[in-house]
N, C-alpha and C positions, 0 to 999 in steps of 0.2 A: 504493499500499499504506500509506504513512504520511501523506502529505499530504491525500489525498482519500478514503482508506478504501474505494476502489472494488474492490480485490482483497485476498485474504487469504493465498493460498498459491500459489506459482509453481513451475512445472515447466519446466526448460530441457532440451531434447533437442539433443544436439550429437555430432559425431564423437568417437570414443573418447578420443583424446589431448586434444582441446579440453575435453571433459568432465572429464578427470582434472586438468587444470592451469589452463587459461586463465580460466575463469569465476571461480574462486576467487582467482586471482592478480590479476585486473583489479579486483576489489572493493577491494583494499588500496590501489589507486592514487588513489581518489577519496574525498574527505572525506565526501561525502553518501552513500556506499555502504559504507564500511568497517565500519559497525556491523551490517550484514546477516549473518546466519548461514547458511552454505551446507552442505547435506548431499549427499554424492556417493553415488548409488546405483550403485556399480560393484563389480567383483570377483565373488566367489562369491555364490550365492543367499543364504547366511546373511548375508554382508556387506551385500547389497542390502536385505534385510529389515530389518536393524538401522538402516540409513540411512533407510529409509522410515518407520520408527517414531520416529526422532529428531525433536525439535522444532527447526524451522528456518524461515527465511523463503523460501529458494530451494532446490529439490531439483534436482540435475543427474543426467541419465542419458544413456548413449550410445544411439544410435538402434537398435542391434541388440537392445536389451532393452525396447523400447517394448511389444512384444507381451506380454512377461512382466509388465510393470506393469499393462497393461490386464486381463490375466487375474487378477492379484492383487486389484485393486480392483473391477472389474466395475461394478455399479450404485452402488457406494460411492465412485466417483471423486470426489475433493474438491479437485482442482487447478482453481481458477477462472481461472487464467491460464497459458497455455503459450507458450513462446518456442522456435521451431525455428531453431537455428543451422545454416545451410546448408539452406534450404527446398528447394532443387532436388534434394536427395537423396530427396525424396518425390514426384518428378515422375512416377514410374511408377505408374499407377493399378492395376496388377495386382500390385504388390509387397505382401508381407505387412505391412510397416511402415505403408504407407498404409491398407490395409484395417483394421488394428487401431486406428489412430488415428481413422479414420472412424467406428468404432463408438461411441466415447465423445465425439465432437465436440459433440453436443448439450449435454453437461455443462460445456463450456468457455465461460466468459463472454467471455474476451478471448484472442485468438491473434495472435501476431506472428511473421512469417517473415523471416529475414535471408538474403540471397544476393547474390553478385556476378554470378552467371550464371543468371538465371531461365529462360532458354530456350536452353540450350546446343545443342540439336539442332533448334530451330525452335519455332514457336508451339504445336505439339501438346503440348509439355512443360508448358504453363501450366495446363491444365485441372485436374489433380490438386492442384497447389499452390494455385490459387484456390479450389478446393472446400474445402480445409482452412480457408481464410480466411473464406469466406462461405457455406459449405454449398450451393453451386450457385446462389446468387442471381444472379450476373452472367454466368456462362458455361454455365449449365445444370446440371441435377441429375445427369447422367451423361455419359460420354465420347461416346456415340452422338449425343446431342443437340448437343453441341459440334461434332462432325465435320459433321453435316448442316447446321449453321447457317453454318459458316465455311470449309468445305473441299470441294474436288471429289474424288471417289473415282475412282481409276484401277484397274480390275480387271486382275490378272495371274494366270496359272495358279498356284493354291496360296496366293496372298496378295493383299493390296490395298495400294495406295499412296495417299497423300493429299497434295493440293497446295492451298495457300491460294487462295481465290477473290480476284479483284481487289477491292480495297477492304477486305478482311477485317482487315488489320493496323490500319488506322485505327479500324475498328469495335470490335475487341478492346481496343485502347488506350483508347478512350473509355469502354468498359464498366467497365474496372478502374481507371481513373485516380483515382477518389475514395478508394481504399483502398491505393494503391501510391505510394510515393515513390521516385524514381530519382535517385541522386546519383552523378555521375561524378567520379572523382578529379581529372581534369584541370580540372574547373570549380572545385575548391576547394583543390587543392594545386599548388604549383609543383614539378613533377617534373623539374627540370633535372638533378638527381642521382638515381641509382637509389634505390629504396625498399628499405632493408635491413631484413630481418626475422629476428631470432634466434629460432629455434624450439627451445624446451627439450625435451630428451629425458631422461626420468627413469628411471634404472635401479633395480630393486628391490634389497632388502638383499643377497640372495644374489649377484646379478650385480655389485653394487658391491663386495662383499667379494672376489669373484674378480678384479675389475679391480685393486683395491688390492694384492692379493697379487702379481699379475703386475707391476704398476707398481713395487712395492718391489724385486722381483727384477731388473728391468731397470735401475732407477736405481742400485742398489748395485753394478752392474757398473762404473760410472764414479765411484762415490762416493768412492773413495780416491785418485782422480787429479785433476790439474788439468783443469778443464772448459774445453775449447776449442770453437770454432764447429763444428769437424768432428764431434767426438763428441757435442756437444749436439744437432746436427741429427740424428745417427743415433739417439740415445735418444728424442728428440722424435718422430721418425718411427715408432718402435716403439710409443710411447705413443698416438700418433694411431690406429694400427692397433687397439689395445686399445679406444679410445673408439668406434671404428666398429663393433666387435662381434666381431672375430676377429684372430688374430695367427699369424704363421708360427713354427713351432718350428725347432730346429736342423736338422731334416731336410726343411724346407720344407713340412711337413704343416700344415694349417690347424686351429688350435684355436679353436673358436667359444665366445664368451662370452655374447653376448646378441643379440636380434633387434630391440631397441627402435628403432634407427634405421631398419631396414627397414620396420617397422610405420608409423612416422611418415612416411617417404617415400611409402609407398603411399597414406596418407591425403591428403597434399598433392597427389598426382597426381589423386586422386579429386576433391578440392576445385577443381582446375583445370577440371573438367567438360569435358574433351575439348580444351582449349586446349593447344598444344604446350608441352612442358617439356624444358628442357636440364638434364641431371643431370651434375654433375662428380663423378667418383669418383677415389680416390687410389691404390688398390692392386688388383692382379689378383684377390685374393680378394674385394674389394668388388664388382668387376665380376661375378664368378661368382655371388656371393650375391644381388646385385640382380636379375640375369637369372632366377635360380631362384625368387626370392620373388615377383616381379611376375607371372610366368606370363602375360604378354601380349606383344603385338607391340612389341618395342623394337629400336632400331637403334644400332649402335656407330659412332661417327664414325671412318671409316677412309679413304674415297675421295672423289673429286670428285663422284661420283654421290650419295653421302650428303649432301654439302653442298647440291647442287642440289635433291634431294628435300626436304630440310629447308626451304630457302627457298621452295619451291613448296607448302609446308604439306602434304606427303605423309607426314610423320613426326610422330607424337604424342609419343613419348618417345625422346629422343636421348641416349645415354650417351657421355661424352667425358672423356678425361684432360686436365687443364689443361696439361700439357706438350705435348700434341699439338694443342691448340686455342688455344695461348697467343698466337700471333702471326699476323697477316696474314689470318685467316679472316673473311669477311663472312657473319654468320649472322643479321643483324638483321631480315631479311624473313620469317624462319620463325616467330618468336615473341618473347615478352618476359618469360618466366618462367625463372628459374635456380634450381636447388636444389643446394647444396653438400652432398653426402652426407658427405664428409669434407674437412676443411680442409687446406690446404698451409701450411707455415711460410714459404714463399717469397712475399713481398709482390708481387714482379714477376709471378710466375705467376698469383697471385690477381687482380691488376688487369688483366692482359692477357686472362685468360680471361673475366672479366666484360665486357670491352670487345668481345667477339664480338657481343654483343647491344646493349650500351649504346654506340652509335656513330651517326654521321651516317646518316640514312635510316630510323632506327627510328621507327615511327609511334606507338608506345605507350610509356607509362612502364615502365621495366624494374623488375621485382620480383626481388630476390635473397634467397632463403631460406638461412640457415645452420642445419644440424642440429647442435645443441650438446648433447653428453652432459654433464649437470650434474655437477660435482665431479671432472671429468677435465681432462686437458691441453687439451682443446678450448677451455676458457675462457681459458687463458693465451695460446694461439695467436691467438684472436679479438682479444684486446686488442692484440696486436702488429700484426695486420693492419689494425685500424681506426685505428692511428696514422697521422699524416700523412706520415711518412717511414719507410723501412725501418730499424729500429733492432735490429740483431742482438743488441746487449747486453741488450735487454729480454727476448729469448728466453733468453739465458744466465741472466739474473737469475731468471726464472721457474723455470727448471730447477733452479738452485742452491737455490732456496727449497724445492722439492719434495724435493731430496736431503736438506736439513737436517731436514725433517719426518720422513724415513724412517730416518735414521741415529740 
C-alpha cells in the first residue's frame, strides 16, 4: 500500500469478535502499522454504511455480513485486496458466504487467506479455499472436477462418499505449494511452557453499567468492614460471576447480565475447527448457560468413561470444573486446547487444572485461552494468577482498590 503502491484499499473478513477488536488492537503494537486507519463495518446496517463510506486504509467486516457488502457494492466493488482471517470458515462450497465472495472474486487483485487448520475434515475442504485464492487455476474450476481428479467415489443409498486416491495428497500439495506457506509453531517457537492467550471480551455500555451497578452493591456489603481473605474471596467470587455474565440473587435465581463470553466461547470453538476443546467453567449457572448456548454435543467431565472417551478423541467439547479436574487426571491424550470461561482466584486450582493437558505425554503444544471481560475483576484475578507465587495479599489489595473506587 505505501511502499510499492500495489494496492489501494483493503478489506479484512474475520470472525465477529476478531473483527471488533483484534485487527485494530494489533495495528497499535507495530511502529510500521500504527498510522493505518481502520474502519469497522459492524453493528446495524446504518453503522455499517457509515463505516463503508468513511475514509480509511483497512475496512474490517465479520464474515456473516460478506453477502450484505457484496450486494451493497455489486459491480462497484473497489477493494483491490482482501484478507480472510480464518480461511477455513469458507471451506464449504455450498455456503452463502463462499458463493457471495465468489461473485466478486474477479475484482480482487490480491487475496490472502490465514488459517491454522486448512483441512480440518480432510482434503475435500481445500477446494473452496483454494478457489478463492486462484479462481480454480490449481484444483479446478468446480468441486466436481476436483473430486474426479483426486478422489474415488463410493456410492451408498441416498448419498456418496469420497476417498483420496493413492498419491493424491502429494499431487495436491505440489499443485498448491507455490501459493501456500505452512508454518508450524513447533518449528519456530519453543513451547516448553503453555501458550497463554488472553482473549478480551468487551461489554457494551448498557451491560457495563449493569455490571458496575451490581459490583458496587456487592462491594459495599464489605466496604465498612475489615477485609479478610475469607470475605475477599466471597466477594471476588460474586464479582467473577458477574464478569461471566450472570449472578445468583438471594433466592438462588439467576440474573443474566450479558452473553458476550458465551459468544466468544462459541467463536473459539469454531476456530478450533473440530479439534477437541476442554472448557473450564466456574459456576453451575455457567454450566447451564454454556450448554444452552452451544446447542451441540458437549460432555461434562463426571466419570471414568468421560476420561476414556476424551483420551480416545471421542469428545469434541468437554466441560469441567477446575475443582473436579484439578488433581490426578491424565487428559493429555485427548487434546491440547483449554478455554477458561471463567477464572478461579485459586492459583492451585488454576495450575492443577491446566496440568491435566500440559503434562508428560502431551504430543502438542498446549494452548490456554482466558476469556477476560475488560474492566471487570477478571483483570485483577488474571494478574494474581500469572504471578509466580500465590500471593493472597495481591487479591486483597485489588479488592480494596475497587472498594475505594466505589465508596
